[in-house]
C-alpha positions as CSV (number, residue, x, y, z in Angstrom):
1,M,-25.6,13.9,5.3
2,P,-22.3,13.5,3.5
3,A,-22.4,11.6,0.2
4,E,-18.6,11.5,-0.4
5,N,-17.1,8.3,-1.6
6,I,-14.2,7.0,0.5
7,L,-11.8,4.2,-0.3
8,I,-9.9,2.4,2.6
9,V,-6.7,0.7,1.6
10,D,-5.4,-1.5,4.4
11,D,-4.2,-5.1,4.4
12,D,-6.0,-5.7,7.7
13,P,-9.6,-6.6,6.9
14,L,-10.7,-5.5,10.4
15,I,-9.7,-1.9,9.7
16,G,-11.8,-1.9,6.6
17,I,-14.8,-3.3,8.4
18,A,-14.4,-0.8,11.3
19,F,-14.1,2.2,9.0
20,Q,-17.0,1.1,6.9
21,R,-19.2,0.9,10.0
22,E,-18.0,4.2,11.6
23,L,-17.9,6.3,8.4
24,G,-21.0,4.6,6.9
25,A,-23.0,5.7,10.0
26,E,-21.9,9.2,9.2
27,G,-23.4,8.9,5.7
28,Y,-20.2,8.4,3.7
29,Q,-20.1,5.7,1.0
30,V,-17.2,3.6,2.0
31,D,-15.4,0.8,0.1
32,S,-12.5,-1.2,1.5
33,V,-9.7,-3.0,-0.3
34,L,-6.7,-5.1,1.0
35,S,-3.9,-4.0,-1.3
36,G,-2.5,-1.2,-3.5
37,E,-3.2,-3.4,-6.5
38,E,-6.9,-3.7,-5.5
39,A,-7.0,0.1,-4.9
40,L,-5.9,0.8,-8.5
41,K,-8.7,-1.5,-9.8
42,A,-11.2,0.3,-7.5
43,V,-10.3,3.8,-8.6
44,R,-10.6,2.8,-12.3
45,L,-14.2,1.7,-11.7
46,K,-15.5,4.4,-9.3
47,K,-14.8,8.0,-8.5
48,Y,-13.6,8.5,-4.9
49,D,-13.3,11.8,-3.1
50,L,-10.9,10.5,-0.5
51,G,-8.6,7.5,0.2
52,L,-7.1,6.4,3.4
53,I,-3.9,4.5,2.6
54,D,-1.9,2.3,5.0
55,K,1.9,2.6,4.8
56,D,2.8,-1.0,5.1
57,M,1.1,-3.6,2.8
58,P,2.3,-6.6,0.9
59,G,3.0,-5.9,-2.7
60,M,2.6,-2.2,-3.4
61,D,3.3,-0.2,-0.3
62,G,1.3,3.0,0.6
63,I,3.7,5.3,-1.1
64,E,3.7,3.5,-4.4
65,T,-0.1,3.1,-4.2
66,C,-0.3,6.9,-3.6
67,R,1.8,7.6,-6.7
68,E,-0.3,5.4,-8.9
69,I,-3.6,6.7,-7.7
70,V,-2.5,10.3,-8.2
71,K,-1.7,9.5,-11.9
72,L,-5.2,8.0,-12.3
73,C,-7.2,10.4,-10.1
74,P,-5.4,13.7,-9.6
75,G,-8.3,15.2,-7.7
76,M,-8.6,12.5,-5.1
77,I,-7.4,13.3,-1.6
78,L,-5.1,10.7,-0.3
79,V,-4.4,10.4,3.5
80,F,-1.4,8.6,5.0
81,M,-2.2,6.1,7.7
82,T,0.3,4.1,9.8
83,G,1.0,2.5,13.2
84,L,2.5,4.5,16.0
85,F,4.8,7.4,15.2
86,D,8.5,6.7,14.9
87,Q,11.4,8.1,12.9
88,N,11.0,5.6,10.0
89,N,7.3,6.3,9.7
90,Y,8.0,10.1,9.7
91,A,10.4,9.6,6.7
92,K,7.8,7.4,4.9
93,E,5.1,10.0,5.6
94,C,7.3,12.7,4.0
95,Q,7.7,10.4,0.9
96,F,3.9,9.9,0.8
97,V,3.4,13.7,0.7
98,E,6.0,14.1,-2.0
99,A,4.1,11.4,-4.0
100,G,1.0,13.6,-3.9
101,G,-0.7,12.5,-0.7
102,R,-1.5,14.4,2.4
103,S,-0.7,13.8,6.0
104,Y,-3.1,14.5,8.9
105,N,-1.1,12.6,11.5
106,L,-3.4,9.6,11.4
107,Y,-1.6,7.0,13.5
108,K,-3.3,3.7,14.6
109,P,-4.8,3.1,17.0
110,F,-7.0,6.2,16.6
111,R,-8.5,8.1,19.5
112,Q,-12.3,8.5,19.8
113,G,-13.6,10.8,17.0
114,E,-10.1,11.3,15.4
115,L,-11.0,9.4,12.2
116,R,-14.1,11.5,11.6
117,A,-12.3,14.7,12.4
118,V,-9.5,13.9,9.9
119,I,-12.1,13.0,7.2
120,R,-14.0,16.2,7.7
121,K,-10.9,18.3,7.6
122,A,-9.5,16.6,4.5
123,L,-12.8,16.9,2.6
124,Q,-13.2,20.6,3.6
125,E,-9.8,21.4,2.1
126,K,-10.9,19.8,-1.2
127,F,-13.6,22.5,-1.7
């Protein structure tokens, strides 16, 4: 069973709850926060292997959150998450990657099994 620590950063509390259930059932240790500011507090207190970061949040957006987490935890894998694909989201996704994150084309709503597949792929690339 996996023992990796995963941080979910999304201003929609239902996303955090759903991810905690799905990924927790797979054996991952999952924490969820509602903002970039809360994410920075969390990574100062605990070591995370992977973070899923929403693009659009009040306060710090996903790109700024990515930049700040990379400074604090350079080994943490950060994955870009957003709503449906469009040209604006593609540009933001490129900025996220430039800020030190990774893109696995994780667009909400996810298809069955897509979240777990992205998590496995991202964590495999870490090792």
